[in-house]
VMD Tcl script that draws the C-alpha trace (Angstrom):
set ca {
  {-7.12 -9.78 -17.03}
  {-4.12 -9.57 -14.71}
  {-3.81 -7.11 -11.84}
  {-0.40 -6.34 -10.42}
  {-0.26 -5.02 -6.87}
  {3.03 -3.20 -6.35}
  {4.13 -1.95 -2.97}
  {6.35 1.11 -3.04}
  {10.05 0.69 -2.37}
  {12.27 2.01 0.40}
  {11.68 5.64 1.33}
  {13.89 8.39 2.67}
  {12.44 7.58 6.14}
  {12.93 3.80 6.33}
  {11.55 1.87 9.29}
  {8.99 4.49 10.28}
  {5.22 4.49 10.38}
  {4.59 6.92 7.54}
  {0.93 6.48 6.76}
  {-0.21 9.85 5.48}
  {3.21 11.52 5.64}
  {4.28 12.31 2.10}
  {7.83 10.96 1.98}
  {9.87 10.35 -1.18}
  {11.36 7.10 -2.40}
  {15.07 6.55 -1.97}
  {17.12 5.81 -5.07}
  {17.27 2.18 -3.99}
  {13.49 2.11 -3.58}
  {12.93 3.42 -7.10}
  {15.44 0.97 -8.57}
  {13.87 -1.98 -6.75}
  {10.42 -1.09 -8.09}
  {11.79 -0.82 -11.63}
  {13.55 -4.15 -11.29}
  {10.45 -5.99 -10.10}
  {8.47 -4.71 -13.11}
  {11.15 -5.59 -15.69}
  {9.64 -7.65 -18.47}
  {6.04 -7.11 -17.39}
  {3.38 -5.46 -19.52}
  {0.58 -3.22 -18.24}
  {-2.07 -1.24 -20.10}
  {-3.13 0.99 -17.22}
  {-1.78 2.25 -13.87}
  {-3.60 3.38 -10.73}
  {-1.63 4.78 -7.81}
  {-1.89 6.25 -4.36}
  {-1.31 10.01 -4.69}
  {1.46 9.95 -2.05}
  {4.83 10.70 -3.64}
  {6.45 7.36 -2.77}
  {3.90 5.72 -5.08}
  {2.75 8.46 -7.45}
  {6.15 9.66 -8.70}
  {7.13 6.14 -9.71}
  {3.71 5.29 -11.18}
  {3.55 8.46 -13.27}
  {7.09 7.99 -14.57}
  {6.42 4.33 -15.40}
  {3.19 5.23 -17.23}
  {4.87 8.03 -19.17}
  {7.78 5.75 -20.17}
  {5.32 3.13 -21.44}
  {2.76 5.47 -23.02}
  {-0.11 4.34 -20.81}
  {-2.66 6.08 -18.60}
  {-2.02 6.69 -14.91}
  {-4.74 7.72 -12.47}
  {-4.23 8.76 -8.85}
  {-6.77 7.57 -6.30}
  {-6.59 8.58 -2.62}
  {-8.42 5.43 -1.58}
  {-5.12 3.57 -2.17}
  {-3.33 5.68 0.50}
  {-1.75 4.01 3.50}
  {-3.43 3.60 6.88}
  {-3.39 6.84 8.87}
  {-1.20 6.13 11.90}
  {-2.42 9.18 13.85}
  {-0.13 9.97 16.79}
  {2.30 7.28 15.61}
  {3.09 9.02 12.30}
  {6.84 9.24 11.60}
  {7.73 7.06 14.60}
  {9.79 3.88 14.46}
  {8.67 0.69 16.20}
  {11.56 1.12 18.66}
  {10.42 4.65 19.54}
  {6.85 3.45 20.02}
  {8.03 0.53 22.12}
  {9.84 2.98 24.39}
  {6.96 5.44 24.81}
  {3.75 3.52 24.04}
  {4.55 -0.21 24.39}
  {1.12 -1.22 25.71}
  {-0.80 0.41 22.85}
  {1.63 -0.88 20.23}
  {1.31 -4.41 21.61}
  {-2.48 -4.12 21.69}
  {-2.47 -2.94 18.06}
  {-0.40 -5.91 16.92}
  {-2.48 -8.40 18.97}
  {-5.91 -7.06 17.97}
  {-5.73 -4.28 15.38}
  {-9.51 -4.19 14.90}
  {-10.14 -3.17 18.51}
  {-6.95 -1.13 18.99}
  {-6.24 1.29 16.14}
  {-3.29 3.68 16.39}
  {-4.25 6.55 18.74}
  {-5.88 9.27 16.66}
  {-5.47 7.09 13.57}
  {-7.61 5.17 11.15}
  {-9.39 1.90 11.91}
  {-8.62 -1.15 9.77}
  {-12.32 -1.41 9.01}
  {-12.20 2.05 7.37}
  {-9.12 1.09 5.39}
  {-10.86 -2.07 4.21}
  {-13.98 -0.15 3.14}
  {-12.09 2.38 1.03}
  {-9.73 -0.20 -0.51}
  {-12.63 -2.52 -1.36}
  {-14.46 0.32 -3.10}
  {-11.31 1.33 -5.00}
  {-10.70 -2.31 -6.01}
  {-14.22 -2.81 -7.38}
  {-14.07 0.45 -9.33}
  {-10.61 -0.33 -10.72}
  {-11.74 -3.73 -11.98}
  {-14.83 -2.23 -13.60}
  {-12.88 0.54 -15.34}
  {-10.00 -1.68 -16.48}
  {-12.32 -4.21 -18.13}
  {-9.90 -6.57 -19.87}
  {-6.76 -4.42 -19.59}
  {-3.83 -5.57 -17.50}
  {-3.80 -3.22 -14.54}
  {-0.96 -2.16 -12.24}
  {-1.87 -0.71 -8.83}
  {0.93 1.07 -6.96}
  {0.16 1.36 -3.27}
  {1.28 0.72 0.31}
  {1.59 -2.18 2.73}
  {-1.68 -1.56 4.58}
  {-3.97 -1.53 1.53}
  {-2.17 -4.56 0.10}
  {-2.53 -6.55 3.31}
  {-6.23 -5.72 3.58}
  {-6.91 -6.59 -0.06}
  {-4.86 -9.80 -0.02}
  {-6.55 -10.97 3.19}
  {-9.91 -10.35 1.57}
  {-8.87 -12.18 -1.62}
  {-7.69 -15.17 0.45}
  {-10.76 -15.26 2.68}
  {-8.79 -14.42 5.83}
  {-10.25 -12.44 8.73}
  {-9.38 -8.74 8.58}
  {-7.77 -8.92 12.02}
  {-5.08 -11.23 10.62}
  {-3.99 -8.98 7.76}
  {-1.10 -7.39 9.68}
  {0.52 -10.82 9.95}
  {0.91 -11.01 6.16}
  {4.37 -10.36 4.76}
  {4.33 -7.70 2.04}
  {7.94 -6.63 1.45}
  {8.89 -3.26 0.02}
  {8.96 -3.19 -3.79}
  {7.12 -6.49 -4.01}
  {4.67 -7.39 -6.77}
  {1.64 -9.63 -6.24}
  {-0.27 -10.85 -9.28}
  {-3.99 -11.55 -9.26}
  {-5.84 -13.19 -12.14}
  {-9.32 -11.73 -12.56}
}
mol new
graphics top color blue
foreach p $ca { graphics top sphere $p radius 0.5 }
foreach p [lrange $ca 0 end-1] q [lrange $ca 1 end] { graphics top cylinder $p $q radius 0.2 }
display resetview
């Protein structure tokens, strides 16, 4: 069984911390996701319910005649007071907290936001359930950078606190053999 982990493409609010904000994909973002999946074959799709993931996942599933389920556990980290802010804006108004978050995200979550430990718990539960339900089907999961970083760190045996250092580009596909 193969699992494909697809991060959504560019949105209409590029460069901003849009955790729970429901922002749409740009045309380029949609095209990049389509391009990265060209030639691949999936029997089932699971997606975050946020539009930047769900619209693409549902269209892909419909085009290929396969099932698509939405699961809120695959949503992005909630950035709390930082929602819809760019790194430059945060640097100007909250540099100390932003620096603390990047240095030690486990001890310094975004103000009013979600802890990485909570993200890890919900993603781990979603992952285990997805694998159980998919059985031997090739599964595509369409999600966000935060859930992917947490899951990939776990798969690689890395400490959770290091997950933000992992590169997970927009519209990138990671394959896992299960």
